[in-house]
MDTraj code that builds the backbone (N, CA, C; nanometers):
import mdtraj as md
import numpy as np

residues = "TYR PHE GLY HIS VAL ASN VAL VAL ARG VAL LEU VAL GLU ALA GLY ALA SER LEU GLU ALA THR ASN PRO ASP GLY ILE THR ALA LEU LEU CYS ALA THR GLN GLU GLY HIS ALA ASP CYS VAL GLU ALA LEU LEU LYS GLY ARG ALA ASN LEU GLU ALA THR GLY PRO HIS ASP GLN THR PRO LEU TYR LEU ALA ALA TRP ALA GLY GLN ALA LEU CYS VAL GLU ALA LEU LEU LYS GLY GLY ALA ASN VAL HIS ALA LYS ASN ASP GLN GLY SER THR ALA LEU ILE LEU ALA ALA MET HIS GLY HIS THR ASP SER CYS ARG LEU LEU LEU ARG ALA GLY ALA ASP PRO THR VAL LYS ASN ASP ARG SER HIS ASN ALA LEU THR ALA ALA GLU HIS HIS GLY HIS ALA GLU ALA ALA ALA LEU LEU ARG ASP PRO PRO ALA ALA GLU ALA ALA PRO PRO SER PRO PRO".split()
xyz = np.array([
    [11.4885, 9.6134, 9.6398],
    [11.4982, 9.7220, 9.7370],
    [11.6374, 9.7819, 9.7369],
    [11.7377, 9.6979, 9.7188],
    [11.8739, 9.7497, 9.7172],
    [11.9275, 9.7658, 9.5753],
    [11.8463, 9.7382, 9.4757],
    [11.8871, 9.7594, 9.3382],
    [11.9739, 9.6502, 9.2804],
    [11.9690, 9.5311, 9.3348],
    [12.0497, 9.4203, 9.2838],
    [11.9791, 9.3566, 9.1639],
    [12.0037, 9.4122, 9.0475],
    [11.9318, 9.3704, 8.9271],
    [11.9568, 9.2239, 8.8925],
    [12.0769, 9.1735, 8.9184],
    [12.1035, 9.0326, 8.8871],
    [12.0178, 8.9411, 8.9728],
    [11.9965, 8.9768, 9.0970],
    [11.9097, 8.8993, 9.1853],
    [11.7659, 8.9064, 9.1350],
    [11.7234, 9.0260, 9.0946],
    [11.5877, 9.0428, 9.0410],
    [11.5689, 8.9542, 8.9184],
    [11.6654, 8.9533, 8.8293],
    [11.6549, 8.8714, 8.7073],
    [11.6441, 8.7227, 8.7414],
    [11.7257, 8.6752, 8.8352],
    [11.7212, 8.5338, 8.8745],
    [11.5848, 8.5006, 8.9332],
    [11.5330, 8.5882, 9.0194],
    [11.4023, 8.5636, 9.0799],
    [11.2902, 8.5638, 8.9760],
    [11.2974, 8.6566, 8.8821],
    [11.1962, 8.6618, 8.7755],
    [11.2017, 8.5330, 8.6934],
    [11.3208, 8.4928, 8.6547],
    [11.3364, 8.3704, 8.5750],
    [11.2912, 8.2461, 8.6512],
    [11.3046, 8.2489, 8.7846],
    [11.2649, 8.1341, 8.8668],
    [11.1143, 8.1327, 8.8943],
    [11.0448, 8.2357, 8.8463],
    [10.8997, 8.2386, 8.8622],
    [10.8510, 8.3004, 8.9921],
    [10.9319, 8.3829, 9.0550],
    [10.8894, 8.4494, 9.1785],
    [10.7646, 8.5335, 9.1520],
    [10.6793, 8.5424, 9.2514],
    [10.5582, 8.6241, 9.2373],
    [10.5960, 8.7716, 9.2322],
    [10.5647, 8.8350, 9.1209],
    [10.5961, 8.9772, 9.1056],
    [10.4912, 9.0658, 9.1708],
    [10.3834, 9.0053, 9.2156],
    [10.2762, 9.0824, 9.2801],
    [10.2777, 9.0683, 9.4322],
    [10.3735, 8.9915, 9.4841],
    [10.3861, 8.9791, 9.6295],
    [10.4164, 9.1167, 9.6886],
    [10.3676, 9.1401, 9.8082],
    [10.3889, 9.2702, 9.8733],
    [10.4576, 9.2520, 10.0080],
    [10.5207, 9.3587, 10.0520],
    [10.5752, 9.3603, 10.1870],
    [10.4611, 9.3946, 10.2834],
    [10.4854, 9.4006, 10.4131],
    [10.3767, 9.4303, 10.5070],
    [10.3078, 9.5660, 10.4839],
    [10.3733, 9.6563, 10.4119],
    [10.3138, 9.7874, 10.3819],
    [10.2357, 9.7881, 10.2516],
    [10.2250, 9.6734, 10.1841],
    [10.1506, 9.6659, 10.0589],
    [10.2290, 9.7113, 9.9373],
    [10.3615, 9.7078, 9.9459],
    [10.4479, 9.7559, 9.8375],
    [10.5024, 9.6366, 9.7587],
    [10.4827, 9.6380, 9.6265],
    [10.5394, 9.5343, 9.5394],
    [10.6843, 9.5687, 9.5060],
    [10.7536, 9.4731, 9.4472],
    [10.8916, 9.4970, 9.4052],
    [10.8989, 9.6117, 9.3042],
    [10.8017, 9.6193, 9.2132],
    [10.8026, 9.7263, 9.1130],
    [10.7816, 9.8629, 9.1776],
    [10.6911, 9.8714, 9.2720],
    [10.6700, 9.9981, 9.3418],
    [10.7975, 10.0411, 9.4138],
    [10.8606, 9.9477, 9.4803],
    [10.9830, 9.9785, 9.5540],
    [11.0950, 10.0219, 9.4598],
    [11.1139, 9.9467, 9.3515],
    [11.2208, 9.9789, 9.2566],
    [11.2017, 10.1171, 9.1954],
    [11.0772, 10.1534, 9.1645],
    [11.0532, 10.2839, 9.1033],
    [11.0815, 10.3961, 9.2016],
    [11.0354, 10.3806, 9.3224],
    [11.0552, 10.4854, 9.4232],
    [11.2030, 10.5042, 9.4555],
    [11.2782, 10.3943, 9.4558],
    [11.4200, 10.4012, 9.4899],
    [11.5090, 10.4362, 9.3708],
    [11.4516, 10.4407, 9.2499],
    [11.5274, 10.4827, 9.1328],
    [11.6113, 10.3741, 9.0682],
    [11.5730, 10.2495, 9.0839],
    [11.6476, 10.1388, 9.0253],
    [11.5877, 10.1032, 8.8889],
    [11.6204, 10.1862, 8.7892],
    [11.5613, 10.1709, 8.6555],
    [11.5930, 10.0352, 8.5938],
    [11.7117, 9.9821, 8.6179],
    [11.7448, 9.8505, 8.5621],
    [11.6578, 9.7416, 8.6244],
    [11.6257, 9.7551, 8.7523],
    [11.5349, 9.6592, 8.8171],
    [11.3928, 9.6761, 8.7633],
    [11.3524, 9.8002, 8.7411],
    [11.2202, 9.8256, 8.6835],
    [11.2095, 9.7552, 8.5489],
    [11.3096, 9.7715, 8.4642],
    [11.3073, 9.7081, 8.3326],
    [11.3024, 9.5554, 8.3439],
    [11.3790, 9.4983, 8.4367],
    [11.3777, 9.3527, 8.4554],
    [11.2408, 9.3053, 8.5036],
    [11.1794, 9.3796, 8.5945],
    [11.0463, 9.3431, 8.6439],
    [10.9412, 9.3558, 8.5334],
    [10.9545, 9.4579, 8.4499],
    [10.8602, 9.4740, 8.3391],
    [10.8763, 9.3604, 8.2373],
    [10.9994, 9.3187, 8.2124],
    [11.0209, 9.2045, 8.1227],
    [10.9563, 9.0785, 8.1786],
    [10.9502, 9.0700, 8.3109],
    [10.8850, 8.9568, 8.3755],
    [10.7348, 8.9729, 8.3874],
    [10.6837, 9.0813, 8.3306],
    [10.5410, 9.1112, 8.3271],
    [10.4828, 9.1538, 8.4620],
    [10.5591, 9.2318, 8.5365],
    [10.5055, 9.2905, 8.6599],
    [10.3895, 9.3825, 8.6227],
    [10.2917, 9.3905, 8.7090],
    [10.1722, 9.4714, 8.6843],
    [10.2052, 9.6204, 8.6948],
    [10.2002, 9.6888, 8.5802],
    [10.2295, 9.8327, 8.5743],
    [10.1325, 9.9177, 8.6552],
    [10.0134, 9.8684, 8.6742],
    [9.9106, 9.9488, 8.7400],
    [9.8784, 9.9011, 8.8820],
    [9.9576, 9.8081, 8.9343],
    [9.9365, 9.7646, 9.0729],
    [9.9579, 9.8845, 9.1635],
    [9.8711, 9.9004, 9.2592],
    [9.8812, 10.0181, 9.3470],
    [9.9220, 9.9779, 9.4876],
    [9.9894, 10.0697, 9.5500],
    [10.0257, 10.0541, 9.6903],
    [9.9311, 10.1380, 9.7744],
    [9.9746, 10.1722, 9.8942],
    [9.8909, 10.2570, 9.9795],
    [9.8513, 10.3856, 9.9067],
    [9.7316, 10.4303, 9.9283],
    [9.6794, 10.5558, 9.8709],
    [9.6670, 10.5512, 9.7190],
    [9.6501, 10.4312, 9.6633],
    [9.6328, 10.4132, 9.5184],
    [9.7491, 10.4672, 9.4364],
    [9.8689, 10.4530, 9.4870],
    [9.9872, 10.5018, 9.4178],
    [10.0397, 10.3960, 9.3215],
    [10.0425, 10.4294, 9.1929],
    [10.0968, 10.3388, 9.0919],
    [10.2490, 10.3535, 9.0870],
    [10.3173, 10.2603, 9.0219],
    [10.4624, 10.2759, 9.0059],
    [10.4995, 10.4086, 8.9373],
    [10.4249, 10.4471, 8.8347],
    [10.4546, 10.5729, 8.7658],
    [10.4393, 10.6914, 8.8605],
    [10.3352, 10.6893, 8.9408],
    [10.3109, 10.7954, 9.0381],
    [10.4301, 10.8066, 9.1338],
    [10.4757, 10.6929, 9.1878],
    [10.5871, 10.6963, 9.2833],
    [10.7168, 10.7412, 9.2179],
    [10.7412, 10.6969, 9.0954],
    [10.8629, 10.7393, 9.0257],
    [10.8612, 10.8898, 9.0008],
    [10.7463, 10.9429, 8.9616],
    [10.7343, 11.0868, 8.9366],
    [10.7500, 11.1653, 9.0666],
    [10.6860, 11.1184, 9.1719],
    [10.6949, 11.1834, 9.3042],
    [10.8391, 11.1894, 9.3525],
    [10.9136, 11.0805, 9.3303],
    [11.0506, 11.0714, 9.3787],
    [11.1523, 11.1332, 9.2826],
    [11.1068, 11.1795, 9.1670],
    [11.1980, 11.2411, 9.0705],
    [11.2895, 11.1418, 9.0023],
    [11.2427, 11.0202, 8.9853],
    [11.3217, 10.9148, 8.9226],
    [11.2905, 10.9099, 8.7729],
    [11.3488, 11.0045, 8.6995],
    [11.3166, 11.0208, 8.5573],
    [11.3467, 10.8960, 8.4744],
    [11.4539, 10.8241, 8.5052],
    [11.4839, 10.7027, 8.4292],
    [11.3768, 10.5969, 8.4517],
    [11.3242, 10.5910, 8.5721],
    [11.2149, 10.4970, 8.6003],
    [11.0861, 10.5429, 8.5330],
    [11.0600, 10.6727, 8.5354],
    [10.9427, 10.7262, 8.4656],
    [10.9507, 10.6857, 8.3187],
    [11.0662, 10.7050, 8.2585],
    [11.0841, 10.6712, 8.1171],
    [11.0610, 10.5224, 8.0923],
    [11.1176, 10.4367, 8.1767],
    [11.1012, 10.2916, 8.1601],
    [10.9547, 10.2512, 8.1738],
    [10.8858, 10.3085, 8.2709],
    [10.7446, 10.2756, 8.2920],
    [10.6587, 10.3235, 8.1751],
    [10.6881, 10.4411, 8.1234],
    [10.6133, 10.4910, 8.0077],
    [10.6364, 10.4027, 7.8855],
    [10.7600, 10.3615, 7.8645],
    [10.7896, 10.2707, 7.7528],
    [10.7171, 10.1383, 7.7702],
    [10.6969, 10.0991, 7.8960],
    [10.6265, 9.9759, 7.9247],
    [10.4754, 9.9869, 7.9132],
    [10.4247, 10.1096, 7.8932],
    [10.2812, 10.1297, 7.8746],
    [10.2050, 10.1776, 7.9960],
    [10.2727, 10.2356, 8.0933],
    [10.2045, 10.2857, 8.2132],
    [10.1005, 10.3916, 8.1769],
    [9.9933, 10.3941, 8.2526],
    [9.8827, 10.4872, 8.2313],
    [9.9185, 10.6249, 8.2883],
    [9.9396, 10.7231, 8.2013],
    [9.9763, 10.8579, 8.2472],
    [9.8592, 10.9313, 8.3116],
    [9.7395, 10.8779, 8.2984],
    [9.6211, 10.9458, 8.3508],
    [9.5744, 10.8912, 8.4851],
    [9.6410, 10.7892, 8.5378],
    [9.6005, 10.7299, 8.6653],
    [9.6102, 10.8335, 8.7774],
    [9.5168, 10.8232, 8.8712],
    [9.5130, 10.9151, 8.9855],
    [9.5244, 10.8374, 9.1159],
    [9.5778, 10.9044, 9.2172],
    [9.5823, 10.8428, 9.3495],
    [9.4519, 10.8728, 9.4233],
    [9.4465, 10.8386, 9.5502],
    [9.3227, 10.8555, 9.6262],
    [9.2871, 11.0017, 9.6544],
    [9.3748, 11.0937, 9.6180],
    [9.3461, 11.2372, 9.6323],
    [9.3283, 11.3039, 9.4961],
    [9.3186, 11.2228, 9.3931],
    [9.2947, 11.2749, 9.2597],
    [9.4173, 11.3299, 9.1887],
    [9.5357, 11.3099, 9.2449],
    [9.6574, 11.3610, 9.1816],
    [9.7128, 11.2614, 9.0812],
    [9.7609, 11.3145, 8.9708],
    [9.8271, 11.2339, 8.8682],
    [9.9778, 11.2377, 8.8917],
    [10.0495, 11.1546, 8.8193],
    [10.1959, 11.1554, 8.8269],
    [10.2501, 11.2935, 8.7887],
    [10.1878, 11.3577, 8.6893],
    [10.2340, 11.4902, 8.6475],
    [10.2171, 11.5931, 8.7593],
    [10.1066, 11.5908, 8.8272],
    [10.0859, 11.6853, 8.9379],
    [10.1933, 11.6661, 9.0442],
    [10.2223, 11.5400, 9.0775],
    [10.3230, 11.5136, 9.1812],
    [10.4626, 11.5527, 9.1364],
    [10.4969, 11.5236, 9.0120],
    [10.6285, 11.5629, 8.9617],
    [10.6427, 11.7149, 8.9658],
    [10.5384, 11.7858, 8.9259],
    [10.5408, 11.9325, 8.9271],
    [10.5483, 11.9863, 9.0694],
    [10.4714, 11.9264, 9.1590],
    [10.4680, 11.9703, 9.2987],
    [10.6061, 11.9619, 9.3633],
    [10.6861, 11.8640, 9.3187],
    [10.8188, 11.8451, 9.3771],
    [10.9305, 11.8994, 9.2891],
    [10.8934, 11.9678, 9.1804],
    [10.9923, 12.0343, 9.0965],
    [11.0761, 11.9415, 9.0105],
    [11.0242, 11.8253, 8.9774],
    [11.0983, 11.7287, 8.8960],
    [11.0696, 11.7536, 8.7475],
    [11.1389, 11.8519, 8.6941],
    [11.1136, 11.8989, 8.5585],
    [11.1360, 11.7914, 8.4530],
    [11.2405, 11.7105, 8.4691],
    [11.2659, 11.6050, 8.3695],
    [11.1497, 11.5061, 8.3654],
    [11.0978, 11.4692, 8.4814],
    [10.9833, 11.3784, 8.4855],
    [10.8603, 11.4449, 8.4241],
    [10.8406, 11.5734, 8.4526],
    [10.7281, 11.6470, 8.3927],
    [10.7360, 11.6422, 8.2413],
    [10.8535, 11.6671, 8.1874],
    [10.8720, 11.6688, 8.0417],
    [10.8392, 11.5318, 7.9813],
    [10.8873, 11.4264, 8.0445],
    [10.8589, 11.2907, 7.9949],
    [10.7092, 11.2618, 7.9977],
    [10.6444, 11.2987, 8.1059],
    [10.5004, 11.2733, 8.1196],
    [10.4202, 11.3535, 8.0174],
    [10.4585, 11.4786, 7.9966],
    [10.3884, 11.5613, 7.8974],
    [10.4045, 11.5027, 7.7572],
    [10.5244, 11.4605, 7.7240],
    [10.5483, 11.4015, 7.5916],
    [10.4718, 11.2715, 7.5733],
    [10.4417, 11.2060, 7.6856],
    [10.3655, 11.0809, 7.6795],
    [10.2148, 11.1051, 7.6792],
    [10.1740, 11.2323, 7.6822],
    [10.0324, 11.2643, 7.6716],
    [9.9623, 11.2982, 7.8015],
    [10.0373, 11.3178, 7.9104],
    [9.9741, 11.3571, 8.0362],
    [9.9055, 11.4924, 8.0180],
    [9.7870, 11.5062, 8.0755],
    [9.7073, 11.6280, 8.0611],
    [9.7420, 11.7259, 8.1733],
    [9.8044, 11.8397, 8.1400],
    [9.8437, 11.9352, 8.2441],
    [9.7268, 12.0123, 8.3048],
    [9.6085, 11.9983, 8.2490],
    [9.4932, 12.0734, 8.3013],
    [9.4119, 11.9957, 8.4045],
    [9.4408, 11.8663, 8.4210],
    [9.3663, 11.7848, 8.5178],
    [9.3893, 11.8399, 8.6585],
    [9.2809, 11.8484, 8.7360],
    [9.2901, 11.8983, 8.8739],
    [9.2695, 11.7847, 8.9727],
    [9.3386, 11.7958, 9.0863],
    [9.3204, 11.6974, 9.1925],
    [9.2058, 11.7418, 9.2841],
    [9.1866, 11.6701, 9.3938],
    [9.0760, 11.6992, 9.4845],
    [9.0878, 11.8350, 9.5536],
    [9.2062, 11.8937, 9.5497],
    [9.2274, 12.0275, 9.6082],
    [9.2250, 12.1371, 9.5022],
    [9.1789, 12.1011, 9.3846],
    [9.1667, 12.1921, 9.2702],
    [9.3009, 12.2426, 9.2180],
    [9.4073, 12.1668, 9.2405],
    [9.5382, 12.2013, 9.1839],
    [9.5606, 12.1193, 9.0577],
    [9.6095, 12.1872, 8.9535],
    [9.6607, 12.1145, 8.8383],
    [9.8128, 12.1179, 8.8486],
    [9.8825, 12.0631, 8.7508],
    [10.0278, 12.0562, 8.7587],
    [10.0910, 12.1952, 8.7698],
    [10.0425, 12.2918, 8.6926],
    [10.0986, 12.4264, 8.6975],
    [10.0775, 12.4915, 8.8332],
    [9.9569, 12.4863, 8.8854],
    [9.9331, 12.5509, 9.0155],
    [10.0106, 12.4802, 9.1264],
    [10.0294, 12.3495, 9.1144],
    [10.1084, 12.2766, 9.2141],
    [10.2541, 12.3219, 9.2097],
    [10.3102, 12.3353, 9.0905],
    [10.4490, 12.3809, 9.0768],
    [10.4651, 12.5233, 9.1306],
    [10.3726, 12.6096, 9.0951],
    [10.3795, 12.7487, 9.1425],
    [10.3647, 12.7568, 9.2936],
    [10.2693, 12.6836, 9.3483],
    [10.2426, 12.6866, 9.4924],
    [10.3643, 12.6421, 9.5735],
    [10.4422, 12.5501, 9.5164],
    [10.5589, 12.4984, 9.5878],
    [10.6897, 12.5631, 9.5433],
    [10.6805, 12.6695, 9.4628],
    [10.7976, 12.7486, 9.4273],
    [10.8920, 12.6856, 9.3268],
    [10.8410, 12.6044, 9.2372],
    [10.9261, 12.5390, 9.1377],
    [10.9121, 12.6092, 9.0029],
    [10.9898, 12.7158, 8.9867],
    [10.9787, 12.8034, 8.8696],
    [11.0092, 12.7315, 8.7385],
    [11.1102, 12.6437, 8.7374],
    [11.1460, 12.5757, 8.6127],
    [11.0326, 12.4826, 8.5674],
    [10.9766, 12.4087, 8.6598],
    [10.8646, 12.3205, 8.6252],
    [10.7442, 12.4028, 8.5810],
    [10.7197, 12.5138, 8.6505],
    [10.6066, 12.5999, 8.6143],
    [10.6246, 12.6559, 8.4728],
    [10.7456, 12.6972, 8.4396],
    [10.7714, 12.7508, 8.3048],
    [10.7455, 12.6441, 8.1988],
    [10.7876, 12.5220, 8.2258],
    [10.7629, 12.4123, 8.1321],
    [10.6127, 12.3898, 8.1149],
    [10.5393, 12.3944, 8.2230],
    [10.3958, 12.3680, 8.2180],
    [10.3164, 12.4813, 8.1529],
    [10.3702, 12.6025, 8.1562],
    [10.3039, 12.7147, 8.0875],
    [10.3137, 12.6988, 7.9359],
    [10.4204, 12.6333, 7.8906],
    [10.4420, 12.6122, 7.7479],
    [10.4873, 12.4670, 7.7275],
    [10.3965, 12.3709, 7.7490],
    [10.4352, 12.2303, 7.7467],
    [10.4703, 12.1811, 7.6060],
    [10.5627, 12.0831, 7.5999],
    [10.5936, 12.0230, 7.4700],
    [10.4734, 11.9430, 7.4215],
    [10.4635, 11.9300, 7.2931],
    [10.3534, 11.8495, 7.2361],
    [10.3732, 11.7032, 7.2698],
    [10.2638, 11.6351, 7.2876],
    [10.2686, 11.4916, 7.3109],
    [10.3220, 11.4258, 7.1842],
    [10.4065, 11.3268, 7.2035],
    [10.4603, 11.2536, 7.0899],
    [10.3567, 11.1533, 7.0426],
    [10.3493, 11.1344, 6.9153],
    [10.2537, 11.0383, 6.8604],
    [10.2903, 10.8982, 6.9064],
    [10.1916, 10.8219, 6.9391],
    [10.2142, 10.6831, 6.9782],
    [10.2592, 10.6054, 6.8557],
    [10.3477, 10.5078, 6.8766],
    [10.3894, 10.4280, 6.7607],
    [10.2696, 10.3528, 6.7042],
    [10.2683, 10.3301, 6.5734],
    [10.1557, 10.2604, 6.5128],
    [10.1443, 10.1176, 6.5672],
    [10.0219, 10.0705, 6.5785],
    [9.9985, 9.9340, 6.6240],
    [10.0413, 9.8365, 6.5153],
    [10.0968, 9.7209, 6.5565],
    [10.1349, 9.6240, 6.4541],
    [10.0106, 9.5692, 6.3832],
    [10.0256, 9.5334, 6.2561],
    [9.9102, 9.4829, 6.1799],
    [9.8600, 9.3501, 6.2315],
])
top = md.Topology()
chain = top.add_chain()
for i, resn in enumerate(residues, 1):
    res = top.add_residue(resn, chain, resSeq=i)
    for name in ("N", "CA", "C"):
        top.add_atom(name, md.element.get_by_symbol(name[0]), res)
traj = md.Trajectory(xyz[None], top)
């Protein structure tokens, strides 16, 4: 919660439960991503924290990092194999939330990881319409001409 990566590493090495939650249903990974502690995210991922564990409203760590504009956490989660297509309880993806809040760097990372900019949430907004509706011109421009998804690295033999 406070970004003390050395404490996180000691707890992971000591076998602390990485799926334990606070009274609000938030795991350490969810908290670290939302608060932007990328080094803690990486330490938790090395300890095999569940990338797809959800908090309230079916929010994954990737979703929270994108919502909060924590691009370094988005990058770490994507490298760890986070699902770019996961949706929350309102049908929004991490890309829609990043666009809605004008987090262009997170949008770019998600697009390069294969996020689909045409997916619509329960309110019929896709990432572009969300960015436009909330006045985020830079994110909208990126979404009008998105970068190509990068090829996934080949699987080991």
